[in-house]
N, CA, C and O of each residue as an XYZ file, in Angstrom:
192
protein
N     109.131     97.947     78.967
C     108.042     97.056     78.628
C     106.740     97.675     79.137
O     106.667     98.157     80.267
N     105.730     97.652     78.294
C     104.469     98.254     78.718
C     103.499     97.193     79.235
O     103.783     95.996     79.197
N     102.347     97.662     79.718
C     101.360     96.769     80.335
C     100.915     95.662     79.383
O     100.789     94.506     79.788
N     100.680     96.008     78.132
C     100.186     95.016     77.185
C     101.221     93.922     76.943
O     100.867     92.749     76.830
N     102.480     94.292     76.864
C     103.542     93.286     76.698
C     103.574     92.323     77.876
O     103.708     91.114     77.691
N     103.453     92.853     79.077
C     103.482     92.008     80.274
C     102.285     91.065     80.286
O     102.436     89.882     80.592
N     101.102     91.570     79.958
C      99.902     90.734     79.951
C     100.034     89.637     78.892
O      99.635     88.497     79.129
N     100.588     89.974     77.734
C     100.803     88.954     76.693
C     101.749     87.863     77.181
O     101.500     86.678     76.959
N     102.823     88.255     77.840
C     103.777     87.272     78.346
C     103.139     86.379     79.416
O     103.381     85.173     79.453
N     102.332     86.979     80.276
C     101.642     86.187     81.295
C     100.715     85.158     80.653
O     100.677     83.997     81.062
N      99.973     85.600     79.643
C      99.023     84.715     78.977
C      99.732     83.587     78.232
O      99.230     82.465     78.165
N     100.901     83.894     77.676
C     101.637     82.896     76.904
C     102.463     81.973     77.793
O     102.896     80.911     77.347
N     102.686     82.368     79.054
C     103.499     81.559     79.954
C     104.949     81.501     79.529
O     105.621     80.488     79.722
N     105.433     82.593     78.950
C     106.817     82.632     78.465
C     107.808     82.602     79.610
O     107.505     83.059     80.712
N     108.994     82.064     79.354
C     110.035     82.049     80.391
C     110.612     83.436     80.632
O     110.520     84.311     79.772
N     111.206     83.633     81.803
C     111.840     84.905     82.120
C     113.221     84.981     81.466
O     113.565     84.138     80.637
N     114.004     85.982     81.833
C     115.308     86.216     81.216
C     116.284     85.060     81.429
O     117.162     84.837     80.595
N     116.146     84.327     82.523
C     117.048     83.218     82.820
C     116.589     81.913     82.190
O     117.229     80.880     82.385
N     115.491     81.938     81.438
C     114.996     80.743     80.787
C     114.075     79.896     81.658
O     113.621     78.833     81.234
N     113.801     80.361     82.865
C     112.888     79.644     83.746
C     111.489     80.224     83.601
O     111.313     81.347     83.129
N     110.505     79.445     84.012
C     109.139     79.949     83.962
C     109.027     81.179     84.854
O     109.455     81.162     86.008
N     108.455     82.231     84.316
C     108.349     83.485     85.043
C     107.492     83.313     86.293
O     106.446     82.664     86.262
N     107.952     83.903     87.385
C     107.203     83.859     88.638
C     106.003     84.788     88.540
O     106.102     85.892     88.006
N     104.880     84.337     89.054
C     103.669     85.154     89.071
C     103.617     85.896     90.399
O     103.600     85.285     91.468
N     103.592     87.204     90.316
C     103.422     88.053     91.494
C     102.066     88.723     91.290
O     101.945     89.700     90.550
N     101.059     88.185     91.952
C      99.672     88.533     91.659
C      99.434     90.041     91.683
O      98.884     90.579     90.722
N      99.827     90.739     92.746
C      99.522     92.168     92.839
C     100.206     92.939     91.710
O      99.634     93.896     91.187
N     101.393     92.550     91.334
C     102.124     93.249     90.275
C     101.516     92.952     88.907
O     101.331     93.854     88.091
N     101.211     91.691     88.668
C     100.637     91.302     87.383
C      99.242     91.897     87.201
O      98.887     92.319     86.101
N      98.457     91.933     88.266
C      97.129     92.548     88.170
C      97.222     94.048     87.905
O      96.348     94.613     87.248
N      98.256     94.689     88.399
C      98.445     96.116     88.120
C      98.607     96.343     86.615
O      98.120     97.341     86.084
N      99.284     95.429     85.931
C      99.424     95.542     84.475
C      98.092     95.286     83.770
O      97.766     95.960     82.793
N      97.329     94.322     84.260
C      96.008     94.058     83.685
C      95.114     95.284     83.857
O      94.376     95.649     82.943
N      95.179     95.912     85.015
C      94.390     97.121     85.273
C      94.783     98.224     84.290
O      93.920     98.946     83.789
N      96.076     98.355     84.016
C      96.530     99.360     83.052
C      95.909     99.147     81.682
O      95.501    100.109     81.031
N      95.831     97.894     81.234
C      95.219     97.586     79.943
C      93.731     97.907     79.981
O      93.197     98.494     79.040
N      93.055     97.522     81.068
C      91.623     97.796     81.180
C      91.320     99.293     81.233
O      90.322     99.743     80.670
N      92.172    100.062     81.905
C      91.975    101.511     81.953
C      92.110    102.128     80.566
O      91.365    103.043     80.213
N      93.057    101.630     79.783
C      93.233    102.150     78.425
C      92.023    101.807     77.569
O      91.550    102.642     76.797
N      91.520    100.584     77.699
C      90.323    100.205     76.946
C      89.129    101.071     77.336
O      88.351    101.482     76.475
N      88.984    101.346     78.626
C      87.887    102.200     79.095
C      88.026    103.605     78.529
O      87.032    104.214     78.135
N      89.245    104.124     78.484
C      89.475    105.470     77.963
C      89.144    105.530     76.465
O      88.609    106.530     75.987
N      89.457    104.477     75.737
C      89.143    104.448     74.296
C      87.638    104.378     74.050
O      87.159    104.791     72.994
N      86.899    103.858     75.020
C      85.456    103.717     74.869
C      84.709    105.030     75.143
O      83.562    105.188     74.726
N      85.352    105.963     75.835
C      84.695    107.229     76.158
C      84.436    108.035     74.898
O      85.230    107.991     73.958
N      83.319    108.779     74.869
C      83.048    109.623     73.697
C      84.120    110.718     73.573
O      84.567    111.296     74.563
N      84.502    110.970     72.352
C      85.501    112.013     72.079
C      84.821    113.377     72.013
O      83.744    113.505     71.431
N      85.446    114.403     72.611
C      84.829    115.753     72.598
C      84.839    116.376     71.220
O      84.362    117.498     71.046
């Protein structure tokens, strides 16, 4: 699963594999958000 998938699941509040609401682990979830933001920043850079 990539960063964007995790961020989508967090935003949707989808249940985890056991059918329960997924636990939020702030430092881990923010790491995925950072990954998405880094990719967006890289796409914004001028191409050589």
